[in-house]
N, C-alpha and C positions, 0 to 999 in steps of 0.2 A: 330634619333630613329630607322630608318631602320638598321643602322649599329649595334646598340646595340641589336636589335632583332634577327639579324643574328648571333651575337656572342652568345647570350643566347641559341639559337637553336643549334648551333654547339657544345656548351659545353654539352648541354642536351644529344644530339645524342652520342657524344663521351662517355659520362658516361654509356649510355645504351649499347653501343658496348663493352665497357670495361667490364661491368658485364657479358655479354655474353661470352667474351673471358676468363674471369676468370673461368667460369663454364666449358668450353671446355678444358682449360688447366688442371684443376683438373681431369677431366675425362682422359686426356692423361697421366697424372702422375700415375693414378691408374693402367694403363696398364704396367707400368714398375715395375719389382720385386724389392726386397729389395736391390739388388746390382745394380739397375739401368739398368737392361737388359730388353728390350721390349718382353713382352710375346706374344703379338698379333700384329705383324708387319703391317698387312693390316689395322687393325683398327687404329693403330697409324698413318699411312700414311694419312688416310682419315681425322682424326682430325687435323693433321698439315696442310693439304691442306685447310681445313675450316678456320682455324685460320689465315692463310696467307692472305686469302681473306678478312677477317674482319679487318686485320691490315691496310689495305689501307685507311680505314675510320678514323684512328688515326690522330689527329692533328700533333703529333710528326713525323709521317711517311711522311706527305706532307710538313711539315716545322720542321725540326729537332731542330731549334733554338727557336721555339715557346714555351713560358714560360706559360703553361696552368696548371690548378690545377690537371690534371690527367697525366701529362708528366711522372713523375717518375714511376707510375704504368704501363704506356704504355711501357716504356723502358724495365722494368723488365719482363713484359709478353712476349714481342717479343724476348728478349734475352733468356729467359728460354725455350721458345718453339723451338728456333733454336738450343739450346743446345741439347734438346731431340731429334731434327731431325738429329743432328750430331751423336748422340749415336745410333740412329736407323740405320743410314747409315753404321756405324761400325759393328753393329751386323749383318747386311744383306750383308756386304761387297760390298755395292754400292758406289764406290768411286766417281762417278759422282755427286750423291746426297751429299756426304760428302763435296766435293769442293764447290758446289753451296751454301749450307747452311753455310758453314764455311765463305765464303766471305761476307755473310750478317751479320754474327756474328762479323766478324772483324770490321765492322762499329760501331756496338754497344759496342765493347770493347774499341775502340779508340776515337770515336767522341762524347762521352758523359762523359767526365772526371769529371764532377760534380756529377755524379751518383755513388752509392756504387758499388765496384767491385763484380763481380759474384764469388761465392765460386767454381764454376766449370771452371773458366777462365783457370787456369794453367793445368787442366786435359785436356781440349779441345786443348789447344796449344800443349801439349805433344803429343796428339793423332794426331794432324796435322803434327807435325815433323815425327812421326812414319810412318804415311801414305806416306809421301814423300820418306822415305827410302824403304818402302814396294813396291812402284811403280818405284823404282830406279831413282828417281829424286834428285840426291845427290847435284847438284848445287843449285836447289831451296831450298833444306833442309838448306844449309849453309846460304842462303840469308834470310830465314825465322828465323833462329836461331839468326842472327845479330839483328833482330827486337826486340827480347825479352830482357828485361832489365837484366843486369848482376845479380842483386839481385834475380831475379826470376829463373835464371838458376841454382840456388842451390836447387830448389824445386825438390822433388823426381820425379815428373811427367816429368820434363825436363831433369834432369841430368841422369836419367836411359836411356833415348833415346840417349843422347849425348854419353854415354858409349857404347851403342849398335853400334853406328856408328863407334866408335874407333875400336871395336872388328872386325867389318866388314872390315875396312881398313887394319887392321893388319893381316887378315886372320885367326883370332882366333875364328873360328866358333863354336868350342865346348863350348866356353864361351857364345856365343849368345844362344846356345841351353840351357845351364844351366840358362841363364837369363829368359827364357820363364817361368820357374817354380817360378820366383821371381818378376813377373811383379807387379808394384804398384797399378794396378787396373784390375779387370776382363775385363774391356772394352779394355784392350791392347791385350788380347788373340787373337781375329780374325786378327788383324793387325800383330801380331807376326807370325801367321801362314802364312800370305801372305808374310812376310819378309823372312821367311825360305824357301818358295817356290821360291822366287827371288834368294835366295843364292843357292838353289838347281840347278836352271837353269844355274847360273854362274859357279858352279862347273862342271856341265855337259860339258860346253864349255871348261873350263880350262883342264879337264881331257884329251881332244883330243890333247892338247899341251904338256901334262906332260908324257903321256905313249904312247908306241907303241901298247901295249895290256894290258887288264885288266881282271881279273877273274870276272865271274858273281857274285860270292859271295862278292868279294871286291867291286864291283860296287854297289851291293845292300846296303852294309853297308855305303859306301861312300855317296850315294845319299838318305840315311835315309829311305829305304823302308823295310817293314816287310816280303814281299814275292817276289819271282822272277816275278810273273805275273804282279804285279803293276810296277816293274822295267822295264820290257819289254814294257809295254804300255807306260810308260813315255818316254823311249828311242825312241820309234817309233814316238810319237807325236813331241818330240823336234827335231828329225832328219828330219822330214817332214818340220818343221818350217824353218830349215836351207836350205831346198831344196836339201838335200843330204841324201838319204835313207841308204847309206852305211857309214855314218859318224861314227856310232858305229855299226860295222858289227858283228853281233852275229854268232859265230861258235863254236859249242860244249858248253864247260863250260867257254868260255871267249869272250871278245869283242876285235875286231881289229880295229884300228883307221887308217883312210886314210892317206897315206903319205903326202897329201896336207895339212892335218890338223895338222901334227906333226911338232913342231917347236924345235929349239935348246933349250935344257933344261937350258942352261947357261944364257939365256936372262932374264929369270924371275924365281924366287924361287918357281916354280910350285910344285916340289917334296915335299918341306917343307910344302906347303899348303895342299897338298894331305894327307901327314902323319897326319896333324892336323885334316883334315876331317875324317880320319879313327878313330881317337880318339874320336871326338865328336859324331860320329855315335854310338860308343860303349856307350857313355854316354847317348844318347837317350834311349837305351834299359834299362839303369840302373835307370834313373829317371822318365821315362814315367809311 
């Protein structure tokens, strides 16, 4: 009798918690606009934090294999909350929060095969791949791509990121720029901006091996800046990170590169890459 009483109490408690979670999740979803972008990030964070504390009381959280009457609802609520948390992390460009919430989601995507798949699953997986490219974790990107079923890789959320990675490897940066205006979801935009910043830093370093000097105007277009002030600020910051303030030495209307940074142009097709960069910089002005 004691065991039965505890079971009834546990089920009753979980149903009460479930009802509270449903209410908080509804409030969370109301804070996201029609295209799924969070309008009030701070309020969203608080609701997500409150929900995560309530999830601890779910029987499925303590015992994922437990077959309770509320299991399916619990899984759906946790999964949807974590998906909204990932979308919030994308909107605020908080990659630590993205990784933390995605790892929770990974469990709910893989360890509950008997539950219906989430409609946002492939969107989230695509964002995860794009995040890895944006933070320059190419090896991790390829490992994660291998985890995705071949049939799912034909989905627009996945194949668009795969194409982006190919453009990056080819040095076809103007195509990456064009892809920014054709993303499959508005959620991709913040990560695309981060990816382009990563590319900009890589081009900054490549230029030192491609040229002995470069005009300020050419550098501005090459690095996708609209004015020289932003260009000079970027150059100063990146040079400081390299520990070499004269890596891009500004003299008059040109930049001079340190001899120690200049490499034999025959070792890698830097010149071809730079020409491609100039083209896609022009494309930026055309399509922005």
